[in-house]
C-alpha positions as CSV (number, residue, x, y, z in Angstrom):
1,M,-51.1,27.7,15.0
2,A,-49.8,31.3,14.5
3,A,-46.3,30.0,14.7
4,L,-47.0,27.5,12.0
5,W,-48.3,30.2,9.7
6,A,-45.4,32.4,10.4
7,R,-42.9,29.6,9.6
8,R,-44.8,28.9,6.3
9,R,-44.7,32.5,5.4
10,E,-41.0,32.7,6.2
11,E,-40.3,29.5,4.1
12,A,-42.3,30.9,1.2
13,A,-40.3,34.2,1.4
14,D,-37.0,32.3,1.5
15,E,-38.1,30.2,-1.6
16,A,-39.2,33.4,-3.4
17,L,-35.8,35.0,-2.5
18,I,-33.9,32.0,-3.9
19,R,-36.0,31.9,-7.1
20,S,-35.5,35.6,-7.7
21,L,-31.7,35.3,-7.0
22,Y,-31.6,32.4,-9.5
23,A,-33.6,34.3,-12.1
24,E,-31.5,37.5,-11.7
25,H,-28.0,36.0,-11.1
26,G,-28.2,32.3,-12.2
27,R,-26.8,32.8,-15.7
28,A,-23.9,35.0,-14.5
29,L,-23.1,32.5,-11.7
30,L,-23.2,29.6,-14.0
31,A,-20.9,31.3,-16.6
32,Y,-18.5,32.3,-13.8
33,A,-18.4,28.9,-12.2
34,T,-18.0,27.2,-15.6
35,R,-15.0,29.5,-16.4
36,L,-13.5,28.6,-13.0
37,T,-14.0,24.9,-13.1
38,G,-13.9,24.2,-16.9
39,D,-16.8,21.7,-16.4
40,R,-20.4,22.5,-16.9
41,A,-21.7,19.8,-14.5
42,T,-19.3,20.8,-11.8
43,A,-20.3,24.5,-12.4
44,E,-24.0,23.6,-11.9
45,D,-23.1,22.0,-8.6
46,V,-21.2,25.1,-7.5
47,V,-24.2,27.3,-8.4
48,Q,-26.5,25.0,-6.5
49,E,-24.2,25.1,-3.4
50,T,-24.0,28.9,-3.7
51,L,-27.8,29.3,-3.7
52,V,-28.0,26.9,-0.8
53,R,-25.6,29.0,1.2
54,A,-27.6,32.1,0.2
55,W,-30.7,30.4,1.5
56,R,-29.0,29.6,4.8
57,R,-27.8,33.1,5.2
58,P,-30.3,35.5,3.8
59,D,-29.1,38.2,6.2
60,A,-25.8,38.3,4.3
61,L,-27.6,39.3,1.1
62,L,-29.7,42.0,2.7
63,N,-27.2,43.7,4.9
64,G,-26.5,46.5,2.4
65,K,-22.7,45.9,2.3
66,G,-21.8,45.5,-1.4
67,S,-23.9,44.0,-4.1
68,V,-25.8,40.8,-4.0
69,R,-24.1,39.5,-7.2
70,G,-20.7,40.3,-5.8
71,W,-21.5,38.2,-2.7
72,L,-22.8,35.3,-4.8
73,L,-19.7,35.4,-7.0
74,T,-17.4,35.4,-4.0
75,V,-19.2,32.5,-2.5
76,A,-19.0,30.6,-5.8
77,R,-15.3,31.3,-6.0
78,N,-14.7,30.1,-2.4
79,I,-16.6,26.9,-3.1
80,V,-14.5,26.2,-6.2
81,T,-11.3,27.0,-4.2
82,D,-12.4,24.6,-1.4
83,R,-13.1,21.8,-3.9
84,V,-9.7,22.3,-5.5
85,R,-8.0,22.2,-2.1
86,A,-9.9,19.2,-1.0
87,K,-9.1,17.3,-4.2
88,A,-5.4,18.2,-3.8
89,A,-5.4,17.0,-0.2
90,R,-6.3,13.4,-1.0
91,P,-4.6,11.1,-3.4
92,Q,-6.1,10.9,-6.9
93,E,-8.6,8.1,-7.3
94,V,-7.8,5.6,-10.1
95,A,-10.2,3.0,-11.3
96,E,-9.0,-0.5,-11.2
97,S,-8.5,-2.2,-14.5
98,P,-6.0,-4.5,-16.1
99,Q,-4.0,-1.5,-17.2
100,T,-4.1,0.1,-13.7
101,P,-3.9,-2.7,-11.2
102,P,-4.4,-1.8,-7.5
103,V,-1.3,-0.3,-5.9
104,Q,-1.4,-2.8,-3.0
105,T,-2.7,-6.3,-3.6
106,D,-4.5,-8.2,-0.9
107,H,-1.8,-9.9,1.2
108,A,-4.2,-12.1,3.1
109,D,-3.5,-15.2,0.9
110,H,0.2,-14.7,1.3
111,V,-0.2,-14.6,5.1
112,V,-2.3,-17.7,5.2
113,D,0.1,-19.5,2.8
114,S,3.0,-18.5,5.1
115,L,1.3,-19.8,8.2
116,V,0.5,-23.1,6.5
117,V,4.1,-23.5,5.3
118,F,5.5,-22.7,8.8
119,D,3.1,-25.1,10.4
120,A,4.1,-27.8,7.9
121,L,7.8,-27.1,8.6
122,A,7.2,-27.4,12.3
123,R,5.9,-30.9,11.8
124,L,9.1,-32.0,10.0
125,S,12.0,-33.6,11.9
126,P,14.6,-31.0,12.9
127,E,17.1,-32.5,10.4
128,H,14.7,-32.1,7.5
129,R,13.6,-28.7,8.6
130,D,17.2,-27.5,8.9
131,V,18.0,-28.6,5.3
132,L,15.0,-26.9,3.8
133,T,15.7,-23.8,5.8
134,E,19.2,-23.6,4.5
135,I,18.4,-24.3,0.9
136,Y,15.1,-22.4,0.4
137,F,15.0,-19.7,3.0
138,H,18.7,-18.8,3.1
139,G,19.2,-19.6,-0.6
140,R,22.2,-21.8,-0.1
141,T,23.5,-24.4,-2.5
142,V,23.7,-28.0,-1.5
143,S,27.5,-27.6,-0.9
144,E,27.0,-24.5,1.2
145,A,24.1,-26.1,3.2
146,A,26.3,-29.2,3.8
147,R,29.1,-27.0,5.2
148,T,26.7,-25.0,7.4
149,L,25.0,-28.1,8.8
150,G,28.2,-30.2,9.0
151,V,26.9,-33.1,6.9
152,P,28.0,-34.5,3.6
153,P,26.3,-33.0,0.4
154,G,24.7,-36.4,-0.3
155,T,22.9,-36.2,3.1
156,V,21.6,-32.7,2.3
157,K,20.2,-34.0,-1.0
158,S,18.6,-37.0,0.6
159,R,17.1,-35.0,3.4
160,S,15.7,-32.3,1.1
161,Y,14.2,-35.0,-1.1
162,Y,12.4,-36.7,1.8
163,A,11.4,-33.5,3.4
164,L,9.8,-32.2,0.2
165,R,8.1,-35.5,-0.4
166,A,6.7,-35.4,3.1
167,L,5.5,-31.9,2.7
168,R,3.9,-32.8,-0.7
169,Q,2.1,-35.8,0.8
170,G,0.9,-33.8,3.8
171,F,-0.5,-31.0,1.6
172,A,-2.1,-33.5,-0.8
173,G,-3.7,-35.5,1.9
174,G,-4.9,-32.5,3.9
175,R,-2.8,-33.4,6.8
176,L,0.9,-33.3,7.5
177,A,2.1,-36.7,8.5
178,V,5.7,-35.7,8.0
179,R,7.6,-37.3,10.9
180,E,6.7,-40.7,9.6
181,V,8.9,-40.4,6.5
182,A,12.4,-41.6,7.0
183,G,15.4,-39.9,5.6
């Protein structure tokens, strides 16, 4: 029971110390922190953090080395310096809006679309797949694709028509019955 009373007396003394620190130095701390930060709300947070640090280390205040106000102002300056350094260490946060779109869009839809297209291409006959690969993935013209594949340009046109038609039907029907289409 005595330990409980001793702890309560110690807590009351700590609270009285912080109240007296705030009453005596609060205005000066707030003015100093406001001058350092340029923002009243941030300065209030700095003063609060300074008093919390004083509450955690009452021995630093009562050791007789320098003035209490000097210690409090030094702690406040260090808190502001730490906040500036922390803010500079991470990228600036920007709210998303139509004027500031996210830097990196979600690529999940692109990945899924690519997988669906690759699966659909795998279901095509090799001749149809080769024509679409040459024209759409390699960006070749009909004549260039014909030379690369060793077939006449009319065959490239015909195969691309039937391959695209098969893909379209497969996507529309929810399945890819592509090999059935002649070409």
